[in-house]
Structures are given as C-alpha cells and as structure tokens.
N, CA, C and O of each residue as an XYZ file, in Angstrom:
440
protein
N    -215.145    -23.693    -79.538
C    -213.776    -24.099    -79.746
C    -213.773    -25.480    -80.392
O    -214.170    -26.470    -79.778
N    -213.325    -25.526    -81.621
C    -213.332    -26.772    -82.373
C    -211.905    -27.256    -82.568
O    -210.992    -26.458    -82.778
N    -211.719    -28.563    -82.498
C    -210.386    -29.127    -82.625
C    -210.300    -30.015    -83.848
O    -211.253    -30.708    -84.202
N    -209.151    -29.984    -84.482
C    -208.819    -30.904    -85.567
C    -207.800    -31.890    -85.051
O    -207.030    -31.576    -84.144
N    -207.788    -33.061    -85.612
C    -206.751    -34.032    -85.257
C    -205.762    -34.071    -86.402
O    -206.140    -34.347    -87.540
N    -204.496    -33.796    -86.112
C    -203.469    -33.875    -87.134
C    -202.873    -35.277    -87.135
O    -203.379    -36.149    -86.429
N    -201.833    -35.517    -87.892
C    -201.268    -36.855    -88.027
C    -200.836    -37.456    -86.697
O    -200.985    -38.659    -86.478
N    -200.303    -36.626    -85.811
C    -199.825    -37.128    -84.535
C    -200.943    -37.478    -83.578
O    -200.707    -38.149    -82.574
N    -202.155    -37.039    -83.867
C    -203.281    -37.342    -83.015
C    -203.519    -36.295    -81.940
O    -204.516    -36.376    -81.222
N    -202.649    -35.331    -81.812
C    -202.816    -34.301    -80.799
C    -203.831    -33.269    -81.281
O    -203.844    -32.930    -82.464
N    -204.670    -32.771    -80.401
C    -205.645    -31.762    -80.832
C    -204.954    -30.466    -81.228
O    -203.969    -30.056    -80.613
N    -205.485    -29.831    -82.260
C    -204.926    -28.583    -82.746
C    -206.066    -27.605    -82.925
O    -207.045    -27.904    -83.608
N    -205.946    -26.435    -82.313
C    -207.007    -25.454    -82.395
C    -207.075    -24.876    -83.801
O    -206.050    -24.542    -84.397
N    -208.282    -24.763    -84.321
C    -208.462    -24.266    -85.676
C    -208.216    -22.760    -85.723
O    -208.668    -22.028    -84.842
N    -207.513    -22.302    -86.734
C    -207.266    -20.880    -86.889
C    -205.929    -20.418    -86.327
O    -205.477    -19.325    -86.665
N    -205.295    -21.199    -85.498
C    -204.007    -20.824    -84.934
C    -202.912    -21.561    -85.681
O    -202.892    -22.792    -85.717
N    -201.989    -20.796    -86.286
C    -200.918    -21.392    -87.079
C    -199.583    -20.900    -86.530
O    -199.380    -19.700    -86.345
N    -198.684    -21.834    -86.274
C    -197.345    -21.472    -85.819
C    -196.422    -21.489    -87.036
O    -196.346    -22.491    -87.747
N    -195.724    -20.382    -87.275
C    -194.897    -20.238    -88.471
C    -193.467    -19.928    -88.051
O    -193.227    -19.119    -87.155
N    -192.530    -20.582    -88.711
C    -191.117    -20.288    -88.475
C    -190.679    -19.207    -89.450
O    -190.722    -19.406    -90.665
N    -190.264    -18.078    -88.927
C    -189.806    -16.976    -89.756
C    -188.300    -17.108    -89.988
O    -187.590    -17.648    -89.140
N    -187.806    -16.617    -91.136
C    -186.370    -16.731    -91.413
C    -185.544    -15.832    -90.505
O    -185.873    -14.665    -90.294
N    -184.461    -16.400    -89.970
C    -183.486    -15.642    -89.184
C    -182.232    -15.506    -90.031
O    -181.936    -16.387    -90.839
N    -181.492    -14.422    -89.861
C    -180.272    -14.270    -90.674
C    -179.325    -15.434    -90.434
O    -179.147    -15.817    -89.278
N    -178.728    -15.999    -91.415
C    -178.672    -15.686    -92.839
C    -179.679    -16.458    -93.685
O    -179.499    -16.555    -94.899
N    -180.741    -17.015    -93.081
C    -181.718    -17.826    -93.807
C    -182.546    -16.968    -94.760
O    -182.781    -15.785    -94.513
N    -182.989    -17.602    -95.870
C    -183.726    -16.899    -96.922
C    -184.902    -17.774    -97.349
O    -184.784    -18.998    -97.407
N    -186.036    -17.141    -97.646
C    -187.170    -17.868    -98.209
C    -186.923    -18.136    -99.684
O    -186.234    -17.371   -100.358
N    -187.495    -19.236   -100.181
C    -187.325    -19.563   -101.590
C    -188.423    -20.462   -102.096
O    -189.176    -21.048   -101.318
N    -188.510    -20.568   -103.426
C    -189.475    -21.438   -104.093
C    -188.694    -22.422   -104.957
O    -187.792    -22.025   -105.695
N    -189.039    -23.701   -104.866
C    -188.352    -24.725   -105.639
C    -188.763    -24.617   -107.096
O    -189.950    -24.691   -107.414
N    -187.791    -24.441   -107.985
C    -188.051    -24.338   -109.417
C    -187.966    -25.686   -110.116
O    -188.811    -26.014   -110.949
N    -186.937    -26.471   -109.774
C    -186.717    -27.725   -110.488
C    -186.031    -28.728   -109.569
O    -185.120    -28.378   -108.818
N    -186.480    -29.977   -109.638
C    -185.845    -31.059   -108.891
C    -184.838    -31.753   -109.794
O    -185.114    -31.989   -110.970
N    -183.670    -32.082   -109.247
C    -182.622    -32.725   -110.036
C    -182.348    -34.155   -109.606
O    -181.549    -34.832   -110.253
N    -182.972    -34.643   -108.550
C    -182.721    -35.980   -108.046
C    -181.631    -35.978   -107.004
O    -180.871    -35.016   -106.887
N    -181.551    -37.073   -106.234
C    -180.561    -37.207   -105.171
C    -180.651    -36.048   -104.178
O    -179.626    -35.539   -103.724
N    -181.866    -35.632   -103.841
C    -182.131    -34.578   -102.852
C    -181.515    -33.245   -103.249
O    -181.182    -32.440   -102.379
N    -181.357    -32.993   -104.552
C    -180.837    -31.704   -105.025
C    -181.897    -31.008   -105.861
O    -182.716    -31.653   -106.514
N    -181.870    -29.680   -105.830
C    -182.889    -28.895   -106.521
C    -182.398    -27.477   -106.779
O    -181.444    -27.012   -106.156
N    -183.062    -26.803   -107.702
C    -182.806    -25.394   -107.983
C    -183.884    -24.588   -107.268
O    -185.074    -24.862   -107.419
N    -183.462    -23.585   -106.483
C    -184.388    -22.788   -105.686
C    -184.217    -21.320   -106.039
O    -183.099    -20.805   -106.036
N    -185.324    -20.641   -106.344
C    -185.336    -19.191   -106.562
C    -185.553    -18.532   -105.210
O    -186.614    -18.694   -104.607
N    -184.568    -17.795   -104.726
C    -184.602    -17.217   -103.381
C    -185.142    -15.793   -103.397
O    -185.141    -15.127   -104.432
N    -185.603    -15.336   -102.234
C    -186.202    -14.008   -102.104
C    -185.182    -12.890   -102.262
O    -185.567    -11.746   -102.506
N    -183.895    -13.187   -102.131
C    -182.880    -12.151   -102.303
C    -182.478    -11.975   -103.766
O    -181.522    -11.258   -104.060
N    -183.200    -12.624   -104.687
C    -182.964    -12.450   -106.113
C    -181.983    -13.436   -106.717
O    -181.725    -13.377   -107.919
N    -181.433    -14.336   -105.928
C    -180.450    -15.298   -106.433
C    -181.108    -16.651   -106.654
O    -182.071    -17.007   -105.975
N    -180.577    -17.399   -107.611
C    -180.994    -18.779   -107.836
C    -179.886    -19.674   -107.321
O    -178.741    -19.574   -107.764
N    -180.227    -20.557   -106.377
C    -179.226    -21.403   -105.741
C    -179.486    -22.875   -106.033
O    -180.631    -23.309   -106.154
N    -178.393    -23.636   -106.144
C    -178.463    -25.081   -106.206
C    -178.469    -25.564   -104.758
O    -177.475    -25.419   -104.047
N    -179.584    -26.134   -104.326
C    -179.729    -26.519   -102.925
C    -179.864    -28.028   -102.787
O    -180.152    -28.741   -103.749
N    -179.648    -28.487   -101.572
C    -179.799    -29.899   -101.265
C    -180.501    -30.030    -99.932
O    -180.528    -29.091    -99.137
N    -181.071    -31.207    -99.691
C    -181.642    -31.519    -98.387
C    -180.531    -32.186    -97.579
O    -179.991    -33.197    -98.029
N    -180.168    -31.666    -96.407
C    -179.082    -32.259    -95.629
C    -179.395    -33.703    -95.230
O    -180.555    -34.115    -95.187
N    -178.343    -34.453    -94.943
C    -178.472    -35.875    -94.661
C    -179.436    -36.230    -93.550
O    -180.148    -37.228    -93.666
N    -179.490    -35.452    -92.471
C    -180.367    -35.804    -91.360
C    -181.845    -35.553    -91.683
O    -182.718    -36.018    -90.950
N    -182.136    -34.830    -92.762
C    -183.519    -34.552    -93.139
C    -183.981    -35.304    -94.382
O    -185.136    -35.154    -94.782
N    -183.123    -36.107    -95.007
C    -183.469    -36.709    -96.299
C    -184.692    -37.602    -96.227
O    -185.455    -37.653    -97.191
N    -184.908    -38.299    -95.141
C    -186.054    -39.198    -95.060
C    -187.309    -38.524    -94.519
O    -188.402    -39.072    -94.660
N    -187.182    -37.364    -93.912
C    -188.332    -36.706    -93.308
C    -188.843    -35.511    -94.100
O    -190.012    -35.150    -93.965
N    -188.010    -34.891    -94.916
C    -188.396    -33.685    -95.646
C    -188.603    -34.021    -97.115
O    -187.638    -34.181    -97.862
N    -189.859    -34.129    -97.526
C    -190.207    -34.443    -98.911
C    -190.682    -33.165    -99.580
O    -191.596    -32.502    -99.090
N    -190.060    -32.819   -100.700
C    -190.379    -31.560   -101.370
C    -190.804    -31.809   -102.806
O    -190.473    -32.834   -103.402
N    -191.549    -30.845   -103.355
C    -191.987    -30.867   -104.746
C    -191.719    -29.499   -105.366
O    -191.392    -28.540   -104.667
N    -191.859    -29.426   -106.666
C    -191.705    -28.132   -107.333
C    -192.788    -27.183   -106.847
O    -193.911    -27.597   -106.559
N    -192.434    -25.900   -106.761
C    -193.302    -24.806   -106.323
C    -193.619    -24.837   -104.838
O    -194.535    -24.141   -104.400
N    -192.889    -25.624   -104.043
C    -193.015    -25.563   -102.588
C    -192.231    -24.364   -102.076
O    -191.180    -24.024   -102.620
N    -192.739    -23.729   -101.034
C    -192.019    -22.628   -100.386
C    -191.160    -23.237    -99.281
O    -191.660    -23.962    -98.421
N    -189.872    -22.937    -99.314
C    -188.920    -23.545    -98.386
C    -188.044    -22.468    -97.743
O    -187.995    -21.322    -98.190
N    -187.366    -22.878    -96.693
C    -186.408    -22.020    -96.012
C    -185.011    -22.522    -96.355
O    -184.690    -23.689    -96.130
N    -184.183    -21.633    -96.900
C    -182.851    -22.003    -97.384
C    -181.801    -21.358    -96.487
O    -181.877    -20.176    -96.151
N    -180.814    -22.177    -96.110
C    -179.667    -21.652    -95.375
C    -178.470    -21.687    -96.318
O    -177.969    -22.769    -96.622
N    -177.994    -20.522    -96.795
C    -176.841    -20.498    -97.708
C    -175.593    -21.059    -97.039
O    -175.406    -20.928    -95.830
N    -174.749    -21.683    -97.844
C    -173.486    -22.212    -97.334
C    -172.559    -21.069    -96.952
O    -172.704    -19.950    -97.444
N    -171.603    -21.356    -96.070
C    -170.606    -20.350    -95.691
C    -169.716    -20.013    -96.885
O    -169.461    -18.842    -97.166
N    -169.250    -21.036    -97.576
C    -168.510    -20.839    -98.821
C    -169.505    -20.991    -99.965
O    -170.423    -21.806    -99.865
N    -169.358    -20.260   -101.009
C    -170.266    -20.302   -102.169
C    -171.696    -19.924   -101.779
O    -172.646    -20.513   -102.295
N    -171.863    -18.962   -100.888
C    -173.200    -18.582   -100.424
C    -174.050    -17.954   -101.517
O    -175.270    -17.873   -101.378
N    -173.422    -17.506   -102.607
C    -174.172    -16.913   -103.711
C    -174.886    -17.969   -104.547
O    -175.934    -17.691   -105.129
N    -174.327    -19.187   -104.612
C    -174.850    -20.188   -105.547
C    -175.325    -21.477   -104.906
O    -175.977    -22.271   -105.584
N    -175.031    -21.733   -103.620
C    -175.384    -23.016   -103.011
C    -175.985    -22.821   -101.630
O    -175.714    -21.831   -100.951
N    -176.822    -23.804   -101.219
C    -177.435    -23.735    -99.901
C    -178.098    -25.040    -99.519
O    -178.139    -25.984   -100.309
N    -178.619    -25.088    -98.296
C    -179.333    -26.242    -97.768
C    -180.787    -25.872    -97.532
O    -181.085    -24.775    -97.060
N    -181.697    -26.791    -97.862
C    -183.114    -26.613    -97.556
C    -183.324    -27.184    -96.164
O    -183.094    -28.372    -95.938
N    -183.760    -26.345    -95.229
C    -183.867    -26.800    -93.846
C    -185.314    -26.874    -93.360
O    -185.566    -27.433    -92.293
N    -186.279    -26.319    -94.119
C    -187.669    -26.340    -93.672
C    -188.588    -26.157    -94.864
O    -188.271    -25.402    -95.783
N    -189.734    -26.846    -94.858
C    -190.752    -26.678    -95.899
C    -192.018    -26.132    -95.247
O    -192.463    -26.636    -94.217
N    -192.591    -25.098    -95.857
C    -193.800    -24.482    -95.328
C    -195.040    -25.163    -95.887
O    -195.083    -25.533    -97.060
N    -196.048    -25.325    -95.035
C    -197.336    -25.850    -95.473
C    -198.168    -24.717    -96.053
O    -197.800    -23.546    -95.956
N    -199.298    -25.080    -96.660
C    -200.129    -24.096    -97.358
C    -200.637    -23.008    -96.418
O    -200.609    -21.831    -96.777
N    -201.100    -23.371    -95.222
C    -201.615    -22.353    -94.308
C    -200.489    -21.479    -93.752
O    -200.723    -20.319    -93.413
N    -199.275    -22.017    -93.655
C    -198.139    -21.215    -93.215
C    -197.710    -20.233    -94.294
O    -197.263    -19.128    -93.987
N    -197.846    -20.633    -95.569
C    -197.529    -19.732    -96.683
C    -198.488    -18.546    -96.679
O    -198.086    -17.425    -96.991
N    -199.755    -18.782    -96.328
C    -200.720    -17.682    -96.248
C    -200.314    -16.664    -95.182
O    -200.469    -15.459    -95.383
N    -199.803    -17.139    -94.066
C    -199.348    -16.228    -93.002
C    -198.135    -15.424    -93.479
O    -198.045    -14.225    -93.218
N    -197.198    -16.085    -94.180
C    -196.034    -15.367    -94.718
C    -196.458    -14.295    -95.713
O    -195.875    -13.211    -95.748
N    -197.480    -14.597    -96.528
C    -197.999    -13.608    -97.481
C    -198.585    -12.404    -96.759
O    -198.355    -11.264    -97.163
N    -199.347    -12.651    -95.688
C    -199.955    -11.562    -94.926
C    -198.888    -10.661    -94.291
O    -199.079     -9.449    -94.186
N    -197.782    -11.247    -93.874
C    -196.693    -10.477    -93.267
C    -195.857     -9.737    -94.306
O    -195.048     -8.881    -93.947
N    -196.039    -10.056    -95.601
C    -195.306     -9.368    -96.663
C    -193.927     -9.935    -96.935
O    -193.090     -9.249    -97.523
N    -193.663    -11.173    -96.525
C    -192.350    -11.769    -96.728
C    -192.183    -12.436    -98.082
O    -191.069    -12.804    -98.455
N    -193.269    -12.599    -98.821
C    -193.207    -13.302   -100.111
C    -193.416    -12.374   -101.307
O    -193.737    -12.847   -102.397
N    -193.241    -11.074   -101.127
C    -193.460    -10.140   -102.232
C    -192.527    -10.383   -103.394
O    -192.931    -10.255   -104.550
N    -191.271    -10.736   -103.106
C    -190.293    -10.963   -104.175
C    -190.555    -12.254   -104.942
O    -190.072    -12.418   -106.062
N    -191.322    -13.175   -104.344
C    -191.534    -14.490   -104.954
C    -192.942    -14.691   -105.503
O    -193.287    -15.808   -105.888
N    -193.759    -13.651   -105.551
C    -195.151    -13.813   -105.974
C    -195.290    -14.360   -107.390
O    -196.235    -15.103   -107.656
N    -194.397    -14.026   -108.297
C    -194.466    -14.533   -109.657
C    -194.166    -16.017   -109.757
O    -194.595    -16.675   -110.705
N    -193.438    -16.547   -108.793
C    -193.046    -17.967   -108.812
C    -194.118    -18.883   -108.259
O    -194.167    -20.063   -108.608
N    -194.978    -18.356   -107.401
C    -195.982    -19.201   -106.732
C    -197.129    -19.506   -107.603
O    -198.054    -20.204   -107.186
C-alpha cells in the first residue's frame, strides 16, 4: 500500500479516484474558448454550445483552460445557450469518465 501526498498533505491511496458524476440537469462539457472575465464557450455533451461563466463564489478557486473537461449547470432561463461552470475534472478523473462511457459525445473535442 503506497501513499502519495497531495497539496493538502493528506495521504491519498494510489489507484483510488473519487469522481463527481453529473446529476440532472448538469451536463459534461469541454471548454472551447476563453473570453475573459470568467466567461467561456463550452461544447456540452447534449450537443449544444453554451456561453458559460464561473460563478462569483468560485472565481478565485476554479482556474480553467481551453480543452478542460468541466461540469456545467444550465441556467433556468436561457438553458439552451447559457450556464455556469461548477466543477473542473482532473486528468485521472477524466479517464474514469471515459471508462464509464460518459464522454462519447465529446471525444472529438478532447
């Protein structure tokens, strides 16, 4: 049993990854383009392209780049074209999503 130390200093068992799966109405997406001021264009798994933003309480903690896999929560109004980015997946978490078959619609974007 081997342990890695992550940023927080707590031991983390190698090979075990905890992944947050999307719950309705959340959708997986890939960031296509950054526009500044925490706004970006995201290609979502449901086939729509949304103009998304990072909500105010996450602006200092959630740093995103192009081609990152994110979790998008569509707005109640304008849910077809706008949404909030509420979570960013790490590389090992993206591998788990691929194994589960949740990223089939986005394979061309990655």
